C-alpha positions in Angstrom: 0.2 0.0 0.3 2.4 2.7 -1.2 2.0 6.2 0.5 3.4 7.5 -2.8 0.5 7.4 -4.7 -2.5 10.1 -5.0 -5.7 8.9 -3.8 -8.3 8.3 -6.0 -12.0 6.7 -4.9 -14.0 4.1 -6.3 -17.5 4.1 -4.6 -16.7 3.6 -1.2 -13.0 2.3 -1.3 -10.2 4.7 -1.6 -7.1 3.3 -3.3 -3.5 4.5 -3.1 -1.8 7.2 -0.6 -1.5 4.4 1.9 -4.9 3.1 2.1 -5.5 -0.7 2.9 -5.0 -2.8 -0.3 -8.4 -3.3 -2.2 -8.7 -6.9 -3.8 -11.0 -6.9 -7.0 -12.3 -9.5 -9.1 -14.8 -9.6 -12.2 -17.8 -11.2 -13.2 -17.9 -13.8 -15.7 -21.8 -13.9 -15.9 -23.8 -12.1 -18.9 -24.1 -8.2 -17.7 -27.6 -8.5 -19.0 -28.7 -11.1 -16.6 -29.1 -9.0 -13.5 -30.2 -11.7 -11.6 -26.7 -13.9 -12.0 -24.8 -11.1 -12.0 -25.7 -10.1 -9.0 -25.8 -13.5 -7.3 -22.1 -13.6 -8.2 -21.4 -10.4 -6.8 -23.0 -11.3 -3.4 -20.6 -14.7 -3.3 -17.7 -12.5 -3.9 -18.6 -9.7 -1.7 -18.9 -12.5 1.0 -15.7 -14.0 0.1 -14.1 -10.6 1.0 -13.9 -8.6 -2.5 -13.6 -5.0 -2.2 -14.4 -4.2 -5.7 -15.6 -5.9 -8.7 -15.6 -5.5 -12.6 -18.2 -6.6 -15.3 -18.2 -6.2 -18.8 -20.6 -3.8 -20.9 -20.2 -5.1 -24.4 -23.5 -3.7 -25.4 -26.6 -1.2 -24.3 -28.2 -3.7 -22.8 -25.2 -4.5 -20.0 -24.9 -0.8 -19.9 -28.7 -0.4 -18.9 -28.9 -3.3 -16.8 -25.9 -1.4 -14.4 -28.8 0.7 -13.5 -30.3 -2.5 -11.1 -27.0 -4.0 -10.4 -25.0 -1.2 -9.1 -27.9 0.2 -7.2 -28.0 -3.8 -5.6 -24.3 -4.4 -5.5 -22.8 -4.9 -1.5 -19.7 -3.6 -3.5 -18.5 -1.1 -5.9 -19.0 -2.1 -9.6 -16.3 -1.3 -12.6 -17.7 -1.1 -16.1 -15.2 -2.8 -18.3 -15.7 -0.8 -22.0 -14.2 -1.4 -25.0 -14.5 0.7 -28.6 -17.4 2.3 -28.0 -17.4 5.7 -26.2 -21.6 5.6 -25.7 -21.3 2.4 -23.4 -18.6 4.2 -21.1 -21.1 7.5 -20.9 -24.3 5.1 -20.0 -22.3 3.0 -17.5 -21.3 6.1 -15.6 -25.1 7.6 -15.6 -26.0 3.9 -14.7 -24.0 3.9 -11.6 -20.7 2.4 -12.2 -18.2 3.5 -9.8 -15.2 3.1 -12.0 -14.7 3.1 -15.8 -12.0 0.9 -17.3 -11.1 1.9 -20.9 -8.3 2.3 -23.4 -8.3 5.8 -24.0 -6.6 4.7 -27.5 -9.6 3.0 -29.0 -12.5 4.7 -27.6 -13.4 6.9 -30.9 -10.7 9.9 -30.8 -9.8 12.8 -28.7 -13.5 14.3 -28.6 -15.2 11.4 -27.8 -12.7 10.6 -25.0 -13.5 14.2 -23.9 -16.8 13.4 -23.6 -16.5 10.4 -21.4 -13.9 12.4 -19.2 -16.4 15.0 -19.5 -18.9 12.6 -17.7 -16.9 10.7 -15.2 -15.5 14.2 -13.8 -19.1 15.3 -13.3 -20.2 12.1 -11.1 -16.6 12.1 -9.5 -15.6 8.3 -11.0 -11.9 7.5 -11.8 -11.0 6.2 -15.0 -8.4 2.8 -15.0 -6.3 3.0 -17.9 -5.5 -0.4 -19.0 -2.5 -2.0 -20.4 -1.4 -5.4 -21.3 1.6 -7.2 -22.9 -0.5 -8.4 -26.1 -2.1 -5.1 -26.8 1.4 -3.1 -27.5 1.4 -0.9 -30.5 3.5 -3.1 -33.3 5.7 -0.2 -34.0 7.2 -0.1 -30.3 7.2 -4.0 -30.1 9.6 -3.9 -33.6 11.5 -1.0 -32.0 12.6 -2.8 -28.7 12.8 -6.0 -30.6 9.9 -7.7 -28.5 7.5 -6.8 -25.3 9.7 -5.5 -22.5 9.2 -2.9 -19.4 9.8 -0.3 -21.8 7.5 -0.4 -24.4 4.5 -1.2 -22.0 5.7 2.0 -19.9 5.8 3.7 -22.9 2.1 2.8 -23.8 0.8 2.8 -20.5 1.6 6.6 -19.9 0.5 7.7 -23.5 -2.8 6.4 -22.7 -2.6 8.2 -19.4 -1.5 11.7 -21.5 -4.7 11.0 -23.7 -6.7 11.7 -20.4 -4.4 14.2 -18.8 -4.7 15.8 -22.3 -8.4 16.1 -21.7 -8.4 17.9 -18.8 -8.8 14.5 -16.7 -6.6 13.0 -13.9 -8.5 10.7 -11.7 -6.7 7.9 -13.1 -5.8 4.2 -11.7 -3.2 2.6 -14.2 -3.1 -1.5 -14.9 -0.1 -2.5 -17.0 -0.2 -6.5 -16.7 1.4 -9.3 -18.3 0.9 -13.1 -18.2 4.7 -13.5 -17.1 5.3 -12.6 -13.5 8.8 -11.4 -14.2 7.6 -9.3 -16.9 4.9 -7.7 -14.7 7.4 -6.9 -11.9 9.7 -5.2 -13.9 7.3 -3.3 -15.9 5.5 -2.0 -12.8 8.5 -1.2 -11.0 9.2 1.1 -14.1 5.9 3.0 -14.0 6.3 3.3 -10.4 9.5 5.0 -10.7 7.7 7.3 -13.2 4.5 8.8 -11.9 2.3 8.7 -8.9 -1.3 7.3 -10.2 -2.8 4.2 -8.1 -1.4 1.2 -9.6 -4.1 -2.0 -10.0 -1.7 -4.7 -9.9 -1.8 -8.0 -11.6 -0.5 -11.1 -13.9 -3.1 -11.7 -16.6 -4.0 -14.5 -17.8 -2.7 -16.3 -15.2 -3.9 -19.9 -15.4 -6.0 -22.2 -13.6 -6.3 -21.9 -9.7 -3.4 -24.1 -9.0 -0.6 -22.7 -11.5 -2.4 -18.7 -11.6 -2.4 -18.7 -7.8 1.6 -19.5 -8.0 2.2 -17.1 -10.6 0.0 -14.3 -8.8 1.6 -14.5 -5.7 4.9 -14.5 -7.2 4.5 -11.5 -9.2 1.8 -9.6 -6.8 3.9 -10.5 -3.7 7.0 -9.5 -4.7 5.4 -6.1 -5.8 3.6 -5.4 -2.6 7.0 -6.3 -0.6 8.5 -3.5 -2.1 5.8 -1.0 -1.2 4.3 -1.3 -5.3 0.5 -1.6 -6.0 -2.5 -0.2 -4.4 -5.1 -2.6 -5.8 -4.9 -6.4 -6.8 -6.5 -8.7 -9.0 -5.8 -12.7 -9.0 -6.9 -13.7 -12.4 -7.7 -17.6 -12.7 -9.5 -19.7 -14.9 -12.4 -20.8 -12.9 -14.9 -19.6 -10.3 -14.2 -16.0 -9.2 -14.6 -16.2 -5.8 -11.2 -18.3 -6.0 -9.4 -14.8 -6.8 -10.3 -13.6 -4.1 -9.5 -16.8 -1.4 -5.7 -16.3 -3.2 -5.7 -12.5 -3.2 -6.4 -12.9 0.7 -4.2 -15.3 1.4 -1.2 -13.1 -0.6 -2.1 -10.2 1.5 -2.1 -11.9 4.7 1.1 -13.5 3.8 2.6 -10.4 3.8 0.9 -8.5 7.3 -1.1 -6.4 4.7 -4.6 -7.5 5.7 -5.8 -8.8 9.0 -8.8 -10.8 10.1 -10.1 -14.1 9.6 -8.6 -17.6 9.9 -4.9 -17.7 9.7 -3.8 -21.6 8.8 -0.6 -23.2 9.4 0.7 -26.6 9.2 3.7 -28.8 8.8 4.9 -30.3 5.7 5.0 -33.6 7.6 8.2 -36.1 7.7 9.2 -39.6 8.6 8.5 -38.7 12.4 4.7 -38.0 11.7 3.0 -40.8 13.6 -0.7 -39.5 12.6 -2.6 -38.9 9.5 -1.8 -35.2 9.4 -1.8 -34.5 5.5 -5.4 -35.6 5.5 -6.5 -34.0 8.8 -4.8 -30.5 7.8 -6.7 -30.4 4.8 -10.2 -31.4 5.7 -9.9 -28.8 9.0 -8.9 -26.3 6.5 -11.6 -26.7 4.4 -14.1 -26.3 7.4 -12.4 -23.0 9.1 -10.9 -20.9 6.0 -14.6 -19.1 5.6 -14.8 -18.7 9.5 -15.3 -14.9 10.4 -13.1 -15.0 13.7 -9.4 -13.6 13.6 -7.5 -16.6 14.6 -4.0 -18.4 13.6 -4.4 -22.3 13.8 -1.6 -24.6 13.7 -1.2 -28.3 12.6 2.1 -29.6 13.4 3.0 -33.3 12.9 5.4 -34.0 15.5 7.1 -33.3 18.9 10.3 -31.7 17.8 8.6 -28.6 16.3 5.1 -29.1 16.8 4.8 -27.9 20.1 6.5 -24.7 20.0 5.0 -23.7 16.4 1.3 -24.8 18.4 2.2 -22.3 21.2 2.5 -19.8 18.8 -0.9 -19.9 17.4 -4.1 -19.2 18.9 -5.1 -22.9 19.0 -3.5 -25.6 18.1 -2.3 -29.3 17.8 0.9 -31.4 17.8 1.0 -34.8 16.8 2.4 -37.4 18.9 2.0 -41.5 18.3 -1.6 -41.8 17.1 -3.1 -39.1 19.2 -2.4 -35.1 19.4 -2.1 -32.6 21.8 -4.1 -29.4 22.0 -2.9 -25.9 22.9 -5.2 -22.7 23.7 -3.0 -19.3 23.9 0.3 -21.6 24.7 -0.8 -23.7 27.2 -1.5 -27.4 27.0 -5.0 -28.3 27.2 -5.7 -32.2 27.0 -4.8 -35.1 24.6 -6.9 -35.8 21.4 -7.1 -39.5 20.2 -6.4 -38.9 16.0 -9.6 -41.1 15.5 -11.8 -38.1 16.8 -9.6 -34.8 16.1 -11.4 -33.4 12.9 -14.7 -33.0 15.3 -13.2 -32.4 18.2 -10.7 -29.7 17.3 -13.4 -27.7 14.7 -15.4 -27.5 17.6 -12.5 -25.5 19.6 -11.7 -23.7 17.4 -15.3 -22.4 17.0 -15.8 -22.2 20.6 -12.3 -20.2 20.9 -13.3 -17.8 18.0 -17.1 -17.2 19.6 -15.3 -16.2 23.0 -12.9 -13.6 20.9 -16.1 -12.0 19.2 -17.6 -12.1 22.6 -15.4 -10.1 23.8 -15.5 -7.2 21.0 
């Protein structure tokens, strides 16, 4: 959460200027299907999404935004390409931000009309540049896509908006390569103070994509680069939010919720730890408790790690030792540990909530 960038408001979410990193996703529903789109937005919000984006390919989708934005619990961004009229209509129908490519919206006068509409409503514009959409001349000039021509392309799009007297801007400048993404954001962060929307685009399936995103997004956030993130995954958008939250929590950039710790196991492990850890994580990951939960496999590091957690288990021979706030409570048989430990986590979480 860079303190060097200017503050931009997206609905009730502030980006930049040291504000908390906002997690975004994008609906994969047909925007014109208001019911399906809202149902997915509610799921995203429940998972911890701060901002979502919907595609607006036609006027039917632009008109659907009126009901969607009125009922959405989180700000909705309208993604527009080519047709300036869709951007204007989306802004009028409640979009909290407009995402366009200023170079393909129809010329300076039409861009000016979009900018003026957004300015009147206090809406920012996100400038999006991807490695696959760089001007061919720039690609040839640099012998391929690189951080330099990606940055030139993004700043060129920004200038088009600045030339029509608009500077309420967020920049995204993504690649499917984590290394190119890192290099490019480092470059552009040194050349402007607009908030940066960080992500590795087209990262892949939830497994591969989460790893690429953790590398790219995590590296940049650790260097204080980035004000909002999207983990782009081929799958359920809710998985993007879970991955984004995990990245932020790994860097201590988001608090709250369950932090789950488990050991990788070794030859000393004498309990079914892998199966237990997987099942416990499934059961507790969505719980609303601010708890650190640890499941450890043996007596070497287990007790120490479990004591560092709010609640934890350390494995022995066919049984586990239960810890709460560093204190040894009792032993639990491996046969009963899943139900008993899950109940203990819920019990502790409820106790903590009751004291707030």
